[in-house]
N, C-alpha and C positions, 0 to 999 in steps of 0.2 A: 356560468361558474357560481357557487356559493358565495353568498355575501361575506360571510366571517372569512372564508378561507382566502378569498380575493383580497381581502383587507388586510389579512396578516402578511401574504406574500407581498403586497405592496409596500407596507411597513418594514417587512425584514430587509428587502431591497434597498429602501432608503437608509436603514440603519446599519448597512453591512451585513445582514444576514443575521443580526442578533434579535432575540425574541424577548421583548419586554411586556408580554400580554396578561401576565399575571397580576391581577388587580381586582378589587371587589367593589361594586357599587352597591351602596346601601340607601334605598328610597325610604324617607319618612313620609307617612301620608299627613301628619301635621305640617308639613310645608304647604299642603293646599288649603286646609282648613283647620284651626286649631283654637281650643278654647281652654285657655289657661287657668287651671283648677284653683290655684292660689291666688291670682288676681280676682276671679270670680268671688272667692270667699272675703277678699278684703274689701271689694266693691259693694257687697251686700251691707257692709258695716258702714262705709262712707266712702263714696267714690271720689270725693275732693281729696281725702287725704290718701287714696291710693294713686291718684295722678301727681300729687306732691311728691310722694315717696318715689314713684318712677322718674321724676325729674331729677332729684338729686342723686339718682343712680346713674342715669344715661349722660347726665351734663359733667360727670367726673372727667377730668383731662385724659388721666391715663387710659380710659376706656376708649374715648375717642381717638387717640393716637394708636391702640391696638387695632381697632376696626380699619384705619387708614392703611397701617402697614401689615395688615393681615397676610398679603402674598410675600412678604420678606421677613416674616416673624422668624428669628433663629432662635436657638436654646437660651441664649443670654437675654434676649427680649423677653422670651417667655417666662424666663425665673423672674425677671424684674416685675413683670406683669403680674406674676402670681403673688409676690411679697406684696405689692401694693394693694392688690385686692384683698389680700388677708387683713392688712392694716385697716382698709376702708371698712371691711365687715365687722372687724373688731370694734372700731368706734361708732358703727351704726348700732351694734348689738349692746353696747355700754349705753348709749343714749336711750334706745329703748328700755332697757333695764331699769334706768334711773328714772325715767319718766312715769313708768307704772310703779315703782317704789314710792316716789315722792309724792304721788298722787294719794296714796293710801297712808301717808304720814303727815305730819304737821311741818314737813320740811319747808322753809322759807323759799328755796331754790325753785320750788314748782311755781309759785306765784311770780317769780322773777325769769322764769323761762330758761332757766339754766339746768342743764342735765349732764354737762361735761365740763372738766375742769379747763381753765383758761388754755393751758398748753395743749390739751386735746382738740378744743375749738380751733387753735391755730393750725395744729396738725391736719385738722380736717379741711379747714379752708384751702391750704395749701395744695389739696389734691385738685383743685379747679384752677382753670385759668380765664380771667385772673380770679385771685381767691375772693374778690368781692362779690363774685357769681355764686361761689358756695355759700358766703353768709346771706346771700339774698335768698338762696334756695332754701337752705335749713331755717332761716327766720319764718318762712311761709309755711314751711311743713311744722314748726314748733307752734307757731300761733293757731293753726288748725287743729293740732293735736290737743293743745290746752283747751280750746273753745269746745271741742267735741266732748272732752274729758269732764269738763264742768257741769255739761248737760246729763251725764250718764252715770251709773252706779259703778262702784269700784270692781264688781265681778265682770262689768261690761269692758272695763278699761283693760283688765286682765286679759279678756279674750282678744281685745284689739291688739295687744302686745304681742300675744302668741301668733296672731294671724300675720302681723308684719315680720316676726322673726321667720316665719314658715315662707314668707313669699320673697324675701329678700333675694336668696339665690337664684330664683327662677323668674324674678320681675321683670328680665328684659326677653323673656322667652315669648313667642308670638302668641297675640290673643285676639281672634277675630270674632268675637262673640256679637255678630251681628243680628243673630237669630236666637230666640228662646227655643229650648229643647222642642216643646209642644208645636213650634212653627216650622220645624226642620222636616223635610221630607226625605224619604229614602232615594228619590230621583235626585239627579245631579241639577244643580242651578246651570244656567246659560254660564253665568260668571265662574262657577267652579269647574265646567267642563273645558271651558277656555283656558282656566290655568292648566289643567290636565293636558290639553293639546299644545300648549307652549311648552310644556315640560318636553313632550316628545318631539318638537323642533328642537329645543335646546339639546338633547340628548343626541339627534342626529348630527349636529353641528360640531359637537364635542367629539364626535368619532371619526370626525374628519381629521383630527390632529392626533389621536392616540388609538391604541388598540381596544376591540371590545373587552369588557370585564369577563373574567372567569367564572364568577359567581355575583348573582344579583340577590339582595335581600330587600323585604319591604317591612317595615315597622308599622304595625297598625295603630300602636298607641290608644286603644279603645278603653283596656280595662282600667288605665289610670286617669281616664277622663280627658284627656287632650282632643281625642276624635269623638264625637257624638256617635254613640252606638247604631243609631238608627240609619246612618249613612255611610258607615266604614265598609260593608260589604260591596256597595256599588262603586264606591270611590276606588277601592282596591281593584274590582274589576276594570274600570276604566284605565287606571294606571298600567294594569297587566295588559291590557289592550294595546297601549302605546309601546309598551316594551315589546311585545309580540310583533307589532308593525314593524318596528327598528331591526330586530334580529331574525326573524323568520323568512325563509324564500318565498313564503306564499306571497307576501306583501300585501296582506289583506287587513285593513284596519279592524273590520268586524265581519263575522261571518256567523252563520246558524251553526256551522260545525264546530265553533271554537266554545270552549267552556274554561273559564278561568284562565284566560289569555292562551289557550292552546288550540290549534287546528289537528287535522287527522292525523298528517305526518310532520309533526312539528319540529323545528330546529331547536326549540327550547324545551327544557325539562322543568316544568312547575311543581313544586311540593309545597303542599299546605300543612303547616305544623302549629295550629293553636284549636282550641274547642275540641270538637268530636274528632280533628285531625291530630291532636297531640302526640308526639312520639313518632311522627312520620320521618322517614330519612330518603336521601338521596339513592337512586338506584346506581 
C-alpha cells in the first residue's frame, strides 16, 4: 500500500475520519549552511564590535523569554514581545545616531561616553535581568566603539554606524562562515551531508505524529548572499534526495534514474522556479 495513503488512512481512523492533512512544509537551505551578509559586513570593519553588539541583542531578557516560551506564544505574548522589540530597536538606533553625530562634533558627551539621556539608559537597562547585566553589556560596546572611532576618520565612523543599523534586525540570524568563498567546494562536506541526513531522520519522525504536507517549498537564499552560490545546487539536490526518500514509494535514497529528487515513476512532483526555470508552474 502506498506510504502516503496508508499514513492518511491511519490518521483518519485515529481522528475519527477527519482529514487535517492540508499544511505546507517550507525548507530553508540556510538552515544547513548560512553566511549572514550583515554580520560579514560588520566583521570586516571590526569583529570585536560585532561580537559585543550581538551580545547586547542576545542577552536582552524579553528575547530569552520569547525563545523559552515559543511553544506557548499566544497573541498577547506576541504583541508584548513586538512592543518590547520596537522599544529596544528604537533605543539602539538613537544610541548609534548620537554616537555618529557626537563623533563629528565638539559634543562633550562623546568623550564622556554618553549617547542616551539618563532616562533612556534606565529604560534600556531594565530590558535585561538583572539591569546590571545590561549596563555591563552596553559599557563594553560603548568603550569598543569609542576606542575604534578615535583611530578612524569621520567617514569611516559613518560607515560603521550604517553597518550597525543594517545589521541589528538580522544580527541573530544564523552565521556559519567557517569557510571563505574560495575555500568552498560544490561538493558537500561530511559535516554538511550529516546535517542533511539528520534533517531526513527528523522529518520521518515528525511524520509519525501528523499528516504529510500537501506542498513542500525550498528556499535557496543564494541571490541575497545567505547561501554560497558555489554550493547551493548540490545542497538543494541533497535535500530533495531526503524528501524523495521520505515520500516516494521507491524508497531509494539515491538512484541514477533520479533527477533533482525524482525517480522514473515518482510519487512527488518537483518544479524548479528560479534562473532558467523562472515562471514554471505545477501541473
